[in-house]
N, C-alpha and C positions, 0 to 999 in steps of 0.2 A: 505492500499500499505506499503511496505517496501523500504526502498531506502538503498542500500549499499554503503557506502563510499569505496576510494580507500585505500589500504593498505598504511599507511603513511600519510592520509588525515591530513592536519592541522586543529587545534581548529578554526582557522578565517574561514575556507572553512565549517568545521561542523556548525559553529555559522552562518553562512550565508544561508544553506540550512534550519535550524529548523525558522530563523526570516523567510523566505520565506513560512514557513508552516503556521507560525502564519498568516501574512497577508493572507493567504489564507482561514483563518479562520478555521485553523483544529488544533489538538493539537498534539506534537511532544513527543514521548519518546525515548530517547537514551537507545540503548545498547551496551556496550562495551566491546569487545572481546580482546584477547590476539592482533590479527593482524590489525582488523580493527573495526568500529563502522557501526552498524546498525541505522537506525534511524525507527520508525515506525509512519506513519501517520495515526491518527485516526480520522474518521469521516466517513461521506458518500463519497466514494472514486470515484460513479460512474462519477462525471463531473470533476475529474481530467485526466490531460495529462500526461503519462509516460516522453515526451519529455519537460516537466515544469522544469522537476529535473534532467532527463540525460544531459541535455546541461549543467548544472551548474559544475564548478571546484570540482574537488575532488570526484565526483560521479563515480561510477563504473556500476551500474545498477539499476533498480527498479525492485520490483516484487508484482505483484498484488495477495492479498488474496482472496481467494473465499469464505472459511466459516464466518459466521458472527461472529464470536469471531477472534480477532486480535493478540492480545497477549497472549491469550491463546494458538495459533496454534504454530507448529513445525516450520513452514515456517519464523515465529517472532524468536523464541528462539529454535535452533536444539539442543542444550547444553542441558543436563539433569539437572533441578532444583535441588540444595541441600541446605534444609533448615536447619539453625543453631539453635538448643534449647541448651543453656549452652554447655554441652559437647556432646550433642548427634546431629549427623544428619543425616538427614531425608532426603531418595534419594539418599544416597551415595552405598557403596558396603555393609554395614554391616548392618543388620536388626536393626530398632530401633522399642524398645516397650513400649509401654504405656499401664496402667491398673489402675483400681480404678472401686469404686461402681458408681451407676448412682447418687446419691445424697448424698450429706454431710449431715447426720442424727446427728449426735453428733460429738463431740469433740473425746471421747475415741473410737468410733467407726471407725471414718476416722483414726487416728493415728494407730490403731491395723492394719486397711488394709494397709497404707502406708510402714509400716514396714515388712509387708507380702509381697507386691508388690517389697520391694527393695531388699527383700532376694530371690526372685523368678528371678530376674536378670532383670526388668524393670529398665529405667531411666526416666519416667516421669510418673506422679499419675493425674489421670484423676477423677474427681468430680464435680457434680455439686451443686452451691451453689443457683442459679436460675433454676426452673425448668417449664417449657412448658406443661401443663397438660391437656388432652382432659377435664377434669370436672373440675370446679372450688373450687369445694370441697375435690379436693386432694390436698398432702402436694405439696406446691409451692417451697420448697427449704427454705434455713435459710437466704439466703441473706447477708448482710455482715458479718455475724457473721461467715457465712460458709467461705467467702472469707478470713475471717481473720484464722480460722482454717487452712486452706488448705494451708497458709503462714505457720504456724508454722509448720506444718508438712513436707514442704520444707527445714526448718530450721533444723530441728532433722536428715531428711534422705538425705537431698541434689536432692531429685528429682524434675525435672520441673514441673510444674503446669499447666495443662492443664483444662481450666472449660467455661461455656457457657456464652455468653452475648446475652440478649435478645431483647435490645432497643437502638438506638444511643445514649440517653443522659446517658447510663449506661457503654460506651466504655472505657470512661476513668477512670473510678472508677474500674472497674474490670481489666483495663491494671494496675493498681497499685499494683495488687495481682499476676496478672497469668503470665506465660511465654508464654502460646500461648490460644488465644480466639477463642473458639468454637462456630461456627453457626452451629445450629441445624437444621435437616430436616424441620420443622414447618418454618425457616426461610430462607430456602435457596432462595427464592425469595422474600425477604424482602429489597426492594432494599435499602432503605435509611440507614438500616442497614449496607448493603454490603459497602457501601458509605463512612458509617462513621467508620468501621473496616481498609478499604483500605486507610486511613488516619492516621491510627494508625500505629506504630514502631513494636509492636507485630505480630507473625508470626500468619495465620489464618488459622483454621482446618473447612473447610468447607464440612457438610456434604449432601449427594443428598436427595433430597426431596422425600417424599413416592410414590408419582406418575409421577416424573421427568423424563425426558429421558437425555440421555448423553449430545446432544447439549444446553439443559436446563441447567445443571449442569455447562458447561463449559461457557454460556453465565453469571451464575452467579460471577464465577470465574473472567471474563472480568470486572464484575464492581468495583472488589476488585483491579485486576491488573491497572485498567484503573484512581485509586483514588492514584496510587503510590505506593500499597504495592506487591512487587513482589514475597513475602514469605509466598506462598498459598498452601496448602496441601488437596486433593481431599479424600473424604472418601466413599467409595462405601459401603453402609450401606444394600443395596438391597432395593428392590421397593415393594410395595404392589400388589398380583395376586391372580389367585383362588387357589393356592396351598396354603394349611392348615397346612402341614407336619412342613414346620418353620415359623417363623414369618414373614420374607424377603425373598424374592427371589432375591439371584446375578444376575441381566441383565445386560452384558458390550457387 
């Protein structure tokens, strides 16, 4: 459910509504616009009566949200989200470009690519220091050393760093080096990890799972949003199908 406050609703009226939401056992998420405040009621809204809030001072109206995702819905936030990564705006009027190798394999390899990426016009460098592999015998990434090389590349080129985090206990470590935390396709439904990056201050690039529906992708984004991080970018990397001409098939 969304509670739309009247234009000019006082801080006391808004606080009264959020306190009532807490008393009923729900979580309140505030979105403050230029004219009015919108409050999202997070939880199973089926037992809720709209009249509970519509009679309160400062409330203009309530809106029920039908999709299972609430904070990721347009009903909750009609304005297009713009994520700031350094001087780059993602979701705005200009095209934002990030490029780089699948994985960081050596210092010379990454620095050479970073300078090429910079010259090509991109403003963000992506590269994996930790890599989830189908085979346990494949290269798994350079770990902390790879993160340090990425940080050096940023220092030399000014490019923002995008790199994958694979486990909840690595979020703080990767956040020390990265400007954007990437959630890979294999971890799109790693809910403990989604909640962990949701508590981070870093923007999150969430990749669609190999066989996931759009709704499942949005529900994964909902985990991050519900933990307090609203700087979420969705990556449509395609899904696995019977088509063999391309590695993945775009399905939107």
